[in-house]
C-alpha positions as CSV (number, residue, x, y, z in Angstrom):
1,M,3.4,9.5,-17.1
2,I,1.3,8.2,-14.1
3,K,-2.1,9.5,-14.1
4,V,-3.6,9.6,-10.6
5,H,-6.9,11.9,-9.1
6,F,-5.6,14.5,-6.6
7,S,-7.7,12.8,-3.7
8,Q,-5.8,9.4,-4.6
9,K,-2.5,11.3,-4.6
10,A,-2.9,13.1,-1.1
11,E,-4.1,9.6,0.2
12,H,-1.2,8.0,-1.0
13,L,1.6,10.6,0.2
14,G,-0.1,10.4,3.5
15,N,0.0,7.0,4.1
16,L,4.0,7.2,2.9
17,V,4.5,9.8,5.4
18,R,2.7,8.0,8.4
19,H,4.7,4.9,7.5
20,S,8.1,6.7,7.5
21,A,7.4,8.4,10.3
22,M,6.5,5.5,12.4
23,S,9.6,3.2,11.2
24,P,12.5,2.8,13.0
25,R,15.4,3.7,10.8
26,T,18.0,0.6,10.4
27,G,21.3,-0.3,9.1
28,E,24.6,0.7,9.7
29,S,27.8,2.5,7.9
30,H,30.5,1.2,7.3
31,R,34.3,2.2,5.7
32,P,34.5,1.6,2.0
33,V,37.0,-1.4,0.9
34,L,39.0,-0.4,-1.8
35,A,39.4,-2.7,-4.8
36,A,42.8,-4.3,-6.7
37,P,43.9,-2.8,-9.8
38,Q,42.2,-5.3,-12.0
39,Q,39.2,-5.5,-10.0
40,M,35.7,-4.0,-10.2
41,G,34.3,-3.1,-6.7
42,V,30.7,-2.5,-6.5
43,T,29.3,-1.2,-3.0
44,F,25.5,-0.8,-2.4
45,I,25.0,2.8,-0.6
46,G,21.2,2.5,-0.7
47,H,18.3,3.2,-2.5
48,A,20.0,3.9,-6.4
49,S,23.2,4.9,-4.9
50,F,26.5,2.7,-5.8
51,F,30.1,3.2,-5.1
52,L,31.6,2.1,-8.1
53,Q,35.6,0.8,-9.1
54,L,36.4,0.1,-12.3
55,G,39.2,1.0,-15.0
56,G,41.0,2.9,-12.7
57,A,38.5,5.2,-11.5
58,S,36.2,5.5,-7.9
59,V,32.8,6.8,-9.4
60,V,29.4,7.2,-7.2
61,V,26.0,7.0,-9.2
62,D,22.6,9.0,-7.8
63,P,24.4,9.6,-4.4
64,I,22.0,10.5,-1.9
65,F,22.9,10.6,1.9
66,T,20.1,12.9,3.4
67,P,18.5,11.1,6.5
68,W,15.0,12.9,5.0
69,L,13.9,13.2,1.6
70,F,11.3,16.5,2.0
71,I,9.0,14.7,4.4
72,L,10.1,11.0,4.0
73,K,12.5,9.5,6.1
74,R,15.7,7.5,5.4
75,L,14.6,3.9,6.5
76,R,17.8,2.2,5.8
77,R,21.3,4.3,6.7
78,P,23.6,4.9,3.9
79,G,26.2,1.9,3.6
80,V,28.8,4.3,3.6
81,R,29.6,7.4,5.1
82,L,30.2,10.1,2.3
83,Q,33.3,11.2,4.2
84,D,34.9,8.4,4.2
85,L,34.9,8.0,0.4
86,P,38.2,8.0,-1.4
87,P,38.8,10.7,-3.8
88,L,36.4,10.5,-7.3
89,D,37.0,10.5,-10.5
90,A,33.3,11.0,-11.5
91,V,29.5,11.4,-10.1
92,L,27.1,10.1,-12.4
93,V,23.2,11.1,-12.1
94,T,20.9,8.9,-14.0
95,H,17.6,11.7,-14.0
96,A,16.5,14.7,-12.3
97,H,14.0,13.0,-9.8
98,F,14.7,14.4,-6.4
99,D,15.5,10.7,-4.9
100,H,18.5,10.6,-7.6
101,L,19.5,14.2,-8.3
102,H,20.1,15.4,-4.6
103,R,21.9,18.9,-4.6
104,P,23.1,18.6,-1.3
105,S,24.8,15.1,-1.7
106,L,26.2,16.3,-4.9
107,R,27.7,19.4,-3.6
108,A,29.2,17.6,-0.4
109,L,30.8,15.0,-2.8
110,A,32.6,17.7,-4.7
111,R,33.7,19.5,-1.9
112,A,34.8,16.1,0.1
113,T,36.9,15.1,-3.4
114,R,38.4,18.7,-3.8
115,R,39.7,18.5,-0.1
116,K,41.2,15.3,-0.4
117,C,42.8,16.1,-3.9
118,G,43.0,19.5,-4.8
119,H,40.6,19.2,-7.6
120,A,36.6,18.2,-7.8
121,P,35.4,15.0,-9.8
122,A,33.6,15.2,-13.1
123,L,29.9,15.2,-13.1
124,I,28.0,13.3,-15.9
125,V,24.3,13.8,-16.4
126,P,21.4,13.4,-19.0
127,V,20.9,16.1,-21.7
128,R,18.8,19.4,-20.8
129,C,20.4,18.8,-16.9
130,A,23.2,20.6,-16.6
131,D,21.5,23.7,-15.6
132,L,20.1,21.9,-12.3
133,V,23.7,21.1,-11.2
134,S,25.8,24.2,-12.0
135,G,27.4,25.8,-9.0
136,L,27.7,22.6,-7.0
137,G,31.4,22.7,-7.3
138,Y,32.3,20.5,-10.2
139,E,35.4,20.4,-12.1
140,K,33.4,19.6,-15.5
141,I,29.7,19.0,-16.0
142,I,29.0,16.7,-18.9
143,E,25.8,16.0,-20.6
144,L,25.1,12.5,-22.3
145,D,22.2,11.7,-24.4
146,W,21.4,7.8,-25.1
147,W,24.2,5.7,-26.8
148,E,26.9,8.8,-26.5
149,E,30.1,7.8,-24.8
150,M,32.7,9.6,-23.3
151,R,36.2,8.5,-21.6
152,L,37.5,8.8,-18.7
153,G,41.3,7.6,-18.7
154,E,40.4,3.8,-19.1
155,L,37.0,4.2,-18.4
156,S,34.4,4.2,-21.1
157,I,31.1,5.8,-20.0
158,T,27.8,5.1,-22.4
159,A,24.6,6.5,-21.8
160,T,21.7,4.0,-22.1
161,P,17.8,4.3,-22.9
162,A,15.1,3.9,-19.9
163,K,11.6,3.8,-20.2
164,H,10.8,6.6,-17.7
165,W,10.7,10.6,-17.6
166,G,13.2,13.0,-16.2
167,A,10.9,16.0,-14.9
168,R,12.6,17.7,-12.2
169,V,9.2,19.5,-11.5
170,I,5.4,19.4,-12.6
171,H,5.2,19.8,-16.6
172,D,9.4,19.9,-16.9
173,M,9.2,17.3,-19.4
174,R,12.2,18.3,-21.4
175,R,14.5,16.7,-19.2
176,G,16.7,13.7,-20.3
177,Y,16.7,10.5,-18.4
178,G,18.2,6.8,-18.6
179,G,20.9,5.0,-17.6
180,Y,25.1,4.1,-17.8
181,V,27.3,1.5,-19.0
182,L,30.7,1.6,-17.5
183,S,33.6,-0.3,-18.8
184,G,37.3,-0.8,-18.4
185,R,40.1,-3.3,-17.8
186,G,37.9,-6.2,-18.6
187,H,34.9,-5.0,-16.7
188,S,32.0,-3.7,-17.3
189,I,28.7,-2.8,-15.2
190,Y,25.0,-1.4,-16.3
191,H,23.3,1.0,-14.1
192,S,19.6,1.3,-15.2
193,G,18.5,4.4,-13.2
194,D,14.7,4.0,-12.7
195,T,12.9,2.1,-15.5
196,A,9.9,0.3,-16.4
197,Y,10.5,-3.2,-18.6
198,F,11.0,-2.0,-22.0
199,D,12.8,-3.6,-25.0
200,G,16.1,-1.7,-24.8
201,F,17.3,-4.2,-22.2
202,A,18.0,-6.7,-25.0
203,E,19.3,-3.9,-27.2
204,I,21.6,-2.7,-24.4
205,G,22.7,-6.3,-23.9
206,R,23.7,-6.6,-27.7
207,R,25.6,-3.3,-27.9
208,L,27.4,-3.4,-24.9
209,H,27.3,-6.5,-23.2
210,P,27.4,-5.3,-19.6
211,Q,29.0,-8.0,-17.0
212,V,26.7,-7.0,-14.0
213,A,23.4,-5.4,-14.2
214,L,22.1,-2.9,-11.1
215,L,18.3,-3.0,-11.5
216,P,15.5,-1.3,-9.9
217,I,12.8,-3.5,-8.4
218,G,10.6,-1.3,-6.0
219,A,7.8,1.4,-6.5
220,Y,5.7,-0.7,-8.9
221,S,2.4,-0.3,-6.9
222,P,-0.3,0.3,-7.6
223,E,-0.3,-1.4,-10.9
224,N,-0.1,1.9,-12.7
225,F,3.3,2.6,-11.6
226,R,4.8,0.1,-13.8
227,E,4.6,2.4,-16.6
228,V,7.6,4.0,-15.1
229,H,8.9,1.5,-12.7
230,A,10.0,-2.5,-12.9
231,S,8.3,-4.8,-10.7
232,P,10.9,-7.5,-9.4
233,E,9.5,-9.9,-12.3
234,D,9.9,-7.1,-15.1
235,A,13.4,-6.6,-13.8
236,L,14.5,-10.3,-13.9
237,R,13.0,-10.4,-17.2
238,G,15.0,-7.6,-18.6
239,F,18.2,-8.9,-16.8
240,M,17.5,-12.3,-18.6
241,E,17.0,-10.7,-22.0
242,M,20.2,-8.5,-21.9
243,G,22.5,-11.7,-20.9
244,A,24.4,-10.0,-18.4
245,E,26.2,-12.4,-15.9
246,T,25.0,-11.3,-12.6
247,M,22.2,-9.0,-11.5
248,I,22.3,-6.6,-8.2
249,P,18.8,-5.2,-7.2
250,M,18.5,-1.8,-6.1
251,H,15.9,1.0,-5.5
252,Y,14.0,-0.7,-2.9
253,G,14.1,-0.3,1.2
254,T,15.4,2.7,1.6
255,F,12.7,5.1,1.1
256,K,8.7,4.1,1.3
257,L,7.7,5.4,-1.8
258,S,4.9,3.2,-2.8
259,Q,2.2,1.1,-1.9
260,E,3.8,-2.6,-1.8
261,P,5.0,-3.5,1.7
262,M,8.8,-3.0,2.1
263,E,10.1,-6.2,2.2
264,E,8.1,-7.8,-0.6
265,P,10.4,-6.6,-3.8
266,L,13.5,-8.6,-2.7
267,E,11.0,-11.6,-1.6
268,R,9.0,-11.6,-5.3
269,L,12.6,-11.2,-7.1
270,L,14.2,-14.1,-5.1
271,A,11.0,-16.2,-6.2
272,A,11.2,-15.3,-9.6
273,A,14.6,-16.1,-10.2
274,R,14.0,-19.6,-8.4
275,A,11.1,-20.1,-10.7
276,H,13.3,-19.2,-13.6
277,G,16.3,-21.2,-12.6
278,V,18.8,-18.1,-11.8
279,S,18.8,-18.0,-8.6
280,D,22.8,-18.1,-8.9
281,K,22.6,-15.1,-10.9
282,V,20.9,-12.7,-8.7
283,Q,23.3,-11.3,-6.0
284,V,21.5,-8.9,-3.4
285,L,24.2,-6.7,-1.8
286,E,23.9,-5.5,2.2
287,E,24.7,-1.9,2.4
288,G,28.3,-1.2,2.8
289,F,29.6,-4.2,2.1
290,P,31.5,-4.6,-1.4
291,E,31.3,-7.4,-4.1
292,F,34.5,-7.8,-6.1
293,F,34.6,-9.2,-9.9
C-alpha cells in the first residue's frame, strides 16, 4: 500500500489536476474492425481498456469511456466509441479502482449489447466485487479468485494473481484484484490489470502460456508507486520471465495519474527493449487500430 503524507498527496493531486486542465485532448475514435473466426483481434481503447476477439467471443476488459474521471480530464479519446462495439459476450473487470471499474461505462455496455442482440453480456469480476456491479443490467455476474477458470463457449477465462490492491474506497481492503488469461481457438492473451513486478509473471507463463501479454507501464513515479505499479523496465522484465511472444503496453498516456511525464513510459519501454534485444517483441498499439494474430 502506498503511504504518502497528506500534504504531499494534496500537492500531487493539485499538480495532476492542473496538468489535465491545461493539456489538450488528442486522438480519434474509429469504428472497430472485426476479426476473422480463427484470428485473435486486439484493439487498444485506451488506459487499460481493450476490445478482444478470440475463441468466437467478443470481450471488453476494464472499460472506461468517460471524458472525465472525477476531476482528471481524459487526455486521449477512446480508440473506439462504445456504441460502435458489436454485441459483447463478456465484460471483464480486473479490480475495483475507479479507473478500471467505471460503473457508467459498464452500465452503458450492458444496455448497448441488450439493444443489439436481446440479452446482456456476462460480467466477470474479482472475488468480493459483485456488490459493486449489481444492478447494472448484466445477464450474470461471476466472481473469480486467482487461478479459478470459467468457460464461455469455446473461450476459457482464468483469473491470475497480481501485486496491487483492490480497495474501492479507503480501508476497503477486502476486495479482490488481479488479471486474466483468455484462451480459445489456438490463441491466448494475458491482461495483467494493475500490478507491480512480482515473481507471479513467471508462474503465469508456466501455468497458462499466454501468447500476448498486455502489461501496464505507467503510474510509477514517485518511486514508492512501484510497490503497486510496474515501471516500463519492470513490465519488460515480467514479460521476458513470462515467455510470451508479444508484449503490448497499456496504462499510460490516457490519464495523468502520477508524476512522470506523459511521454516517458513509452520512451523508457522502447529503450529497455532495445537494450535487451527484444524490440521485435514489443508492439505499441495506437488507440482504435487493431492487431490480428
